[in-house]
Structures are given as C-alpha cells and as structure tokens.
N, C-alpha and C positions, 0 to 999 in steps of 0.2 A: 504494500499499499504506500502511496507516494503521499508525503505529508509537506504541505506548505507551512514553512516556518510564519509564525507570528509574533511580532515585535511586541515584547511585554515590558511596561517600564516599571522598575522596581519603587516603590513607595520609600523603602528605607535607603537606598544608594542612590537612587535617581538616574540609574543607567538604565538605557533600554536594551534588554537582552532579545537575540534573535535566536535563543535556543532556550530548552527550559532552564529556569533558574534554581540551583541550589537552594534550600530553606535551611538557615543554620539558628541556632539556639544560642545566644550570647552567654547564656549563665544555666546552670543545672538548675532544677526547679525547686531543690532544697537550698540554693545559696538565695535565689528570687523570695522565697517567704520569708527571710531575715529582715529584722528591722535595720535600718541604716545604721545604728549605731553597732549593731551586732555584725553586720558585715565590716565594720570599721576593726571592731575587737576581734571576732571570731575566724574572719576567713582570709583566705590567701589566694587569690585567682589571678591569673594570665590566660592567654589565649588557649593553652592547652591543658591547664592543670587547674583543680581548685582543690583546696582543702581546707574544710570546716572544723574547727577545734571547739565541740561542745564540752561542758564540763564532764560530762558522763561518756563521750566516745568522742573519735574522730571519724569523719564521713571523707572518703577520697575519689576524687571526679577526674575523667580523661575527656577530650573530645574525640569522637569517633565519626563515621561516615555509615550511615545506613542506606544504601543502595536496594532501589525497589526496579525490576525490571520492566520497561514497556515493551508489551510484546508485537506492536505492530509498529514502531519505530526505531530508528538507530540509538536512541537517548536512554537514559535510566532517570528517574527522579530520585533525587537524592536528598537526604535529610543530614544535617551536621547536627548530630545530639551526643549529650554526655551520657555518660556510664560510670557507673560506680564500681570502685573493685576493692578488694581487701587489701590492707595494708602492707602485705607481702607483695601482690601482685602490682599494687602501683608502685611499689618502691622500685622492682624489678624493672617495669615498664619505662619509669621516668630516668633510670640510669643510664639505660640503652636507648632512648628516645632519639636523638640526633644520627647516633651511627648503627642503629639497628640494622641488622640484615634482613630481618622479617620474618614472618612464619610462625612467631610465638604465639602459643594461643592461651588467653586467660579467661576466667569466667566473670560476668559480671551483669548489673542489671541496668535498663533505661532509666534515665534519672530525668527526663522531660516528659511533658504531658502535651502528645502531638494532638492538636485538636480537629483532626480528622475522622477520629473514630469514637464509636458510641462508648466504648470501654477505654478506661485509664488505661495508658501505657505505660505507667510509671510502676515499677518492679518487674517488667515483664524480663525474663532470663533470657542471655546472649552469651555469645564467644565473642570475645574480641581477638581477631587476628591481625597481629602486627605486619606493618610494611615498611619498606627500606627507607633509609636517608630522611628521618622527620615526617614522614606522609603520615597522615592520621590513619590510624587504624580502621577495618573495617568491619562490622558486625554481621552476626549469624545469627538470627534468632532461634532459641529451642522451640521446639515442639510444643504449641499451646493452641486452643480453642480462642483466639483472638483472631481479629479480622486484619490486623497490621501482619500476622505471622502468615496467614492466608494468602494476602497480597504478596508479601516477601516470596512466597512459595510458587505463586501461578503467574505474579505479574498483573499489571494493569493495562488497559487501552489507552492509548493517545487521548481518547475523548475523557476517560476517568482522571488522567493527569492532568489534562487542561482545566478540569472542572476543580479537581483539589488547588491546583495553583491560583486560579481565579478566586476562589474561595478564600486561600490562606493570605492573598494579597490583599483583600478588602478587609481581611481581620487585622492588618498591620496597619492599613493605609487610611 
C-alpha cells in the first residue's frame, strides 16, 4: 500500500514532520507526581536517568524506546518512555551506557501512563534490551492481556497510527 506522507506540525517543538513523529515522555510518571519541593530535594534527573530518593526507598528509571510496528507502512510508531529498574540493573546499565556493546537484557516496568489505552500502562512488565554506543534501549513487553501488548505483538495499521498521533497532538497542543 502506498502511503502519502502527511505533514504534521508538532505543538511542542514547532517543527513540521514529514514522517511519523516519535512521542517522548520527558519524565517518569512518578517524578511528575512529586511536589516541586520534592523534585528539588529528592530527585536527580537528566535526559537518560532519574533517581528518586524517598525516605523509605529509592526508585530508579531509565529512558527507553517502545516501537510498535505499522503493518502497512515502512515506519514504526515510537514512544520514548521511562522504565524502572532494580538497583543492580540500573547501576550495571548506567556504568556501561556510553560504551555499551549492546544486547544486555534487564527486567523493568513501564513508568509512564500512555493515554492511548483504556487500561493503565504503569507497571507493565518489560525486558529492556540495550543498544550500543549510548543509543536508548528497546523494550520488549512481557505477555499480558493488555491492548498495548497486543499492538506490540500484531502491529497497527497506518490509519490507526495516524489517529493515535492526531489524538496525542491534540492532547498536548
């Protein structure tokens, strides 16, 4: 099927995209719900890592990529999402982030609420597969009865992807 590219102006960056834009979450959900004071006092965050030092526990997050195949196009729908990792996995991943050869596997849980789904995406179990040279890792969802998992397994149509993009753009615009 031939798909004519449609120009999409991003309400966040203002750039007109001629391909499907990737949607990224700037922060983990659990960082977003902190008060401004707690963000300053408890959290450390940059583009790739987030640590929240609660009095009773420490939460650790990394940025990842969730790719959903579009079956009738030569593109994928990409989400830049945060995933929580255990202390050991987080430290191992962080220590090798810039010169990682790729292929390491960690267990994690999705830490963003992707609004496209009727059910919460928070806490969905995933495998995190590292990439080389500081490229964000790809996630592979575990088997579950959730629409996100079904779409990841079976893909979307270009029409479904366009509807998803238009809905997301309206919600941030």
